[in-house]
N, C-alpha and C positions, 0 to 999 in steps of 0.2 A: 503493500499500500504506500503510495507516494503522497507527500504532503505538498499541497499547493497553497501558499499563503495568499489571503485575500487583501485587497487594497485597504479595507476598512481596518484591518489589523494594524497596518503600518501607520495609518492616520491616528488611530487610538494611542499607540505607543508614542508617536511624536508629540501628542497633546500631554501625555503623562510626563514626558521628559522636559517639556517646555515649562510646565507647572512647577516641577521640581527645581529647574534652574531659576525661575523667578523667586522661589522660596529661599534658595541658597544665596542669590545675589542680595536679596533684601536683608537677610540675616547678617551677612558680612558688612553691609553698609551701615547697619544699626548697631553693631557690636559695641561701639564706644559709648553708647547711652546707658549701659549698665554693667553689672559684673559678668564675669565669664567663669564657667565651671568646666573642669575635665573630669571624666569619671571612668572607672573600670568595673565591669560586671562579669560574674560567672553566670551562665545561663543554661537553661534546659528547654529545648524546643520539643514539645510533646504533641504528637500527632501521628497519623498513619495515612497511607494512600495506597490504593490499588488501581492499576491500569484499567482504562475503560475498553475491555476487549482482551483478546489473547494474542501471543506472539506466533504468527504464522498458523500452522496447523497443529501446534504443540498442545493447545488448550491451556497454556500457562500464562498468567498475568504478572507483570512486574509490580513490586511493592516497595514502599518506603516506610522507615520506622523512625521513632524518636531518637534524639541525640543530644549530648552536652555541648557546650560551647563557651566562648569568651566574647567579649564586646568592649570597645572603647567608645566613649561618647564625648561630645563637646556641646555645652549649653550656652546660648547667647540670650541676653536680655534686651530686646528692642524696647519694651515697655515694662512698667512695674510688675504687672501680673500676667504678662504674655512673654513666653520664652520659645526659643526655636532649638530643638535638639537635633544634632547631626551625629550620626553613629555608623560604625562599621564593625562587623562581627564575623565569626566563622563557626560553624557547627557541622560535624560529620553525621551523615545518616545512612544506616545500612540499607543496601539494595538487596531484595531477594525475589523469589518467584513463588506464586501461589497456584496450586492445582496443576493438573496436566503432567506431561512427561518430564518437564523441567523443575517440578516442585522439589524444594529442599536446598539446592546448592547455594553457597554464599555468592552474591552477585556483585560484591565490591562495595564501594563507598561513594556516595554523592556528598560532596562538600557544598554547603549552602553558605554563600558569602553575601549577607545582606548589607546594602548601603542605604540608609534611610534618612529622611528629613521630616520632622514632626513638629507642628505647631502646638504648643501646650499653654493651657490655662492654669495658673498657680495662684489661688487666692491666699492672701497673707492674713489668715484668721486664727491659726491654731498653735501659736507659740513656736516651740522647737519642731513641731511636726509641719512639714511642708508638702500637702498633697497636691496632685496634678492630674489632669486628663489631657489627652492629646489625640490628634488626627493628622495623618500624613501619608507620605508615599514611600515605598521601598523598591529598590531594584535588587532582585535575588540573582546574583551571579551563580551559575552552577558549574562545578568542576568535578568531573567523574573520574574515579580510579577503578578500573575494571579488575575483577578478580581472575585468578588462574582458571577456575571452574568455568567462568563465562567465556574465557579465551579459547576454551575447547569447543565451544558451541558457536560463538559469533566472531566475525572478523572485526567488527567495530560495534560499539555501543556509545551512545552519547545522550545527554539530557540538555534541554534548552534552558536558557535564563528567562527571567520574567520580571515585568514591572506590575506593581500591585499596591493595595492600600495597607496602612497600619492604623490600628485603634489601640490606644494606650491608656492605662490608669496606673498610678503608683504613688509612693510617698517617700520623701526624704526626712531623715531625723538628724537635726543639727547637733553634732558632737562638740563643736566650738565655733568660733567665728569663721574658720576656714573649712573645716572637715565636716562631712555629713555621711551617714549611712543611707543606702538606697534600696528599696524593694520595688520591683517593677513587673507589671503584667501586660503583655501585648498580644493581640491577634495580628499576625503577619501573613497576608494572603500570599499564596504561591501556587501556581499551576505550571507544571513542567511537562514537556513532551519528550518521552523516551524513544529513541530511534535504535532499532536492532537489525544489523545486517548479517546475513548468513555467511558461513565460512567461505562458500564459493562465490559470494557477492550477488547471487541470482535474485534474492529476495531482500526486501527492505520494509520493515513494519514500524509504524509510528503509533504510539499509544499515549494518551494524555493521563496525567496523574495530578489530582487536585489535592495538594498536601495541606496547605493552610494551617500551619502549626500555632498553638498557643505557646508563647515563650515567657518563661518565668525567669527573672533576673535578680541577683543580690550582689551588691557591691558598695563602693565608696566613691565619694566625689570631693574634689578640692576646688575651693572658690578663690579667685584672685582678681 
């Protein structure tokens, strides 16, 4: 099965990247109006996905599973209660197969590398506690490391990157004037297309996996 991209897909992605660029440029231009924070989080992206269909005539569908990760973020203050969080992270997700003749073997690892820009509302009402809600955009870069078991079945396997939305809620707890602890929960949309090419190159199947993990993060931030 060959994949033929539609013009509407490219228009949609151009619109998403244009909006992300506006958010990034606006945040850099406004950074001098307030404080800046840098942060580090350990995260766990929980979720699972199964391919919509099977690989060739095997009756097997590709799967994705949860995985841990790390993240670095940078928070800018354009306004007193409005912040912009820019972040980059990495989390490995096991690839497998479900059902059919390929069921069981390790399929390797899909590395999800999310780059996000999120606008946050942070009301200053709770003393040391600093809650926030956010909405933004994420680009999920996908890097795949194929297993030896898959290399015996396929000549090539790849997964596509994706642009999607982020919904966020979290809280900071001020430890002192500079340092704070952070607890964060995000829905990070992700749909990836897995492409599987047979050893002889004669067949090429593409299956969509809607992953959409919930990401829990715990870390620290430094304000300067």
